N, C-alpha and C positions, 0 to 999 in steps of 0.2 A: 255450760260455761262456769258453773259454780266452782269457786275456789281456784279458778284458772287465771293465770296472767299471760301465758304464752300458748299459742295453738300451732301445732304442726299439721298442716293440711295436705295429706297425700292421697286422699280419696278421689277416684276418678274411674271412668271406664277407659282403659288404655288401649283397647283393640281398635286400631286405625281402620281396619277393613269393615267394621260395623257400619261406618259412615256411608258406605256404598248403598246399603239396603235400608238402614234405619237411622238416618241422621238425627232423628229426635232423641235417640239414646244419648248421644254426645251432648246435645243441648240440655237435656234434663239432668244427666248424671255428672256433667262437668260444670256447665255454666250456671244452671239454676241451683244446683247443690252448693256451689261456691257463694252465690248470692245469699242463700239461706244461712250459710255459716257466717258470712260477714254481718248480716243483720243480727244474728244471735250475739256476735261479738259486740256490735254497737250497743245493743240493748242491755248487755251485761253490766256495763259501766266499770268493769274491773279488768277485763282482758285488754292488754296493751299492745301485744305484738303477734304477728302472724308469720309463719314460715311456710311458703307455698311452693310445692314442687311443680314446675312447669316442664316444658319439653323443647327439644331441639327442633321439633316440627313447626314451631311458630315461625321459623325463618323461611320455610318453604324451600324452593330451589335456589339457595343462596349462590350468588356469583362469586363470592369471596370465601375461599376455604384456606385455612381454618376460619370459621366465622366468629367474629368478636361480638360482645354484647351490644355494642353500639351500631351494629350493622342495620341498614334499613334501605328502603322500606321493607318491613316484614310482610311477606305475601304467602300465607299458608296455603297448601294445596289439598288439605283434607279438612273435614269437619272437626276432626279431633284437634288438629292444630289451630283451627279457627276458634273453637271454644276455649282452648287453653290461653290464647292471646286475649280473648275476652275476659277470662278470669284474671289475668294479669292487670288488665285495665281497671276492672272493678276493684281489685285489691289496692291498686295505687290510688284510685279516687277516694276510697274509704280512708286510706291513710291520711290524705290531705284534707278531707272534709270532716272527719270524726276523730282526729287526734290519735289514730292508730298508727302502728309502724309495721312495715311489710318487707320481708326478705323473700325475693323471688329467685328460685334456683331452676335453671334450664338444664334438664338432664339429657345425657346421651342415652343410648340403648343400655338398659340395665340387665345383667345376667347373673345367675347364681341360684342358690338354694331357694326352694319354695316357688319358683317361677311357674306360672299357670298357662302362659302363652309365649309366643315369640319363636324365633328361628330354631333355637336348640330344642325346645319342647316339640316343635313341629317335626324336626328331622328324626328325633329319637322315636316318636310314635310311629312315623312312617316306616322306619327301618325295622322296628319290632314287628310290624305287620308284614313287610316284605324286605328282607335283608339283601336281596339281590338287585333291587331297583329303587332309587331315591328320586322322587319328583321334587324339583327345585323351581319355585315360582320365579318368573323372570328369566334373564339370560345368564345369571350367575356372576355378573360383573358389578352388581350393586356393592358399594363400598362405604362402610360406615364405622363410626367409633363405638366401642363397647366398653362398659365400665362394670367391674364386679360389684355386687351388692354390698359387700363389706366396705369397699372403698366409698361407695355412695353414701352409706349411713355415716361413716366416719367424717366425710366432707360436710354433710348436712349439720351434724352436731358441732363440728369445728366452726363453720361459718355462722351458725346460730349464736354461739357463745361470743364470737367477735362482734356480731351485729348488736347483741344486747349491751355490750360494753361501749358501743359507739352512740352517737346522737343522731344518726341518719334516720330519715323518715322512710325512705324507700331505697333498697339496694338490690342489684341484679347481678347474678353470677352464672356463668356456664359451669357445669360439672361434667367432666368426661375424661377420657384418656388422651394421651398426646399423639395417638396414631389411629390408623384405620385398618380394617380387614375386609376382604371380599367374601361374599356369600359362598362362592365355590370353595374357598379355603376353609370356611366353617364346616361345610359338608364333609370335606376331607378329614378334619379333626374329629368330627362325630363318628364317622365310619371307623377311623383308626382306633378310637377309644372303645368302640364296641367290638373290636377285633374282627372287623369285616374287611376282607381283602379283595373280593371280586364284585363289589357293589358298582353298578352302572348308574351314572347320573343322567337323569332326563330333565332337560330344561323346557319349561312350558313356553318360553318366549316372552310371556308377560304382556304388558300393555305399555304404550308410549315409550318406545325405545328401550325395552327390556326391564321395566319396573315390574315388581311382583304383583301389584294391584293398583287400582286407581287411588291416588293419594299417597302412594309410596314415594318417599324422597330417595332418589337413586344414590346420590352421593352426599354424605353428611360427615362433617368434621368440625367439631366445635373448637374454637380457640379457648385454651384454658390459661392463657398468660395472666389474666387478672387474678385467677384463683391461685396460681403458682406464686404470685407476688405476696400473697398473704402468709406464705410459709408452708402451705399444705401441698402435697403432691400424691398421686395415686401410687399404690404399691404394685398394681398390675398394669401391663399394657393391654391392648385389645386382644391379642392372641392368648396371652396368659389368662385373661379374664374368661375367654371362651373355654379354654381347657379346664379351668377350675369349675366353670359353670356346667360343663358336660358331665364331669365327675359327680357333681351334686344331683343333677337331674337323673342320671342313670340309677342312683340309689332311691330316688323318690317317685319316678314316673312308672 
């Protein structure tokens, strides 16, 4: 923390499926790591502000879509979402107890260059192994918001600057796109951009009414009305973000 006044905390284990077999990974790499960071900030005596990237999964299976920041109660259905909401609570408590300031940003699904996991990376790897058959976890009707990484970074910096100029102790924003896209449509886009015309889609059926895995939120759509009121808006919608993301991954994976 030497010579630092502001900390951007993006470190976490973001693979939701890990929680099925090794929930301690999320506990250690998300919750404990965040506690250790907050303690280092507290002891530094000079770090004043934290920007923390949280997640849409803290809302769980929200009954209100698009889901606003004030929605509650938040009932996460994965250990990933549970540890992230725990991180939010810790950050808020440190802000109020130790005179720190915290900006909490709840992100939609982020896609684009350098991705190491997620639906696009998964589909590209599978199709390179077998271009004739693509296994899709769940029933393909899962529908979520996707945000391009360039929009994500731009929004984080924009909101951080606004937060630093304000006097708020804790602020929370959703960051996402204004629409959604189905997993089946993502599969079609990936196959199209890989110039595959005869690929058959095989749906595993998934768990709990077509989810890809235990803890998978089937329908996610963040309300970004609060974000839009700041004057910022994403350059890409969900499908445009997916298309740009596929192009990047095809060059990198």
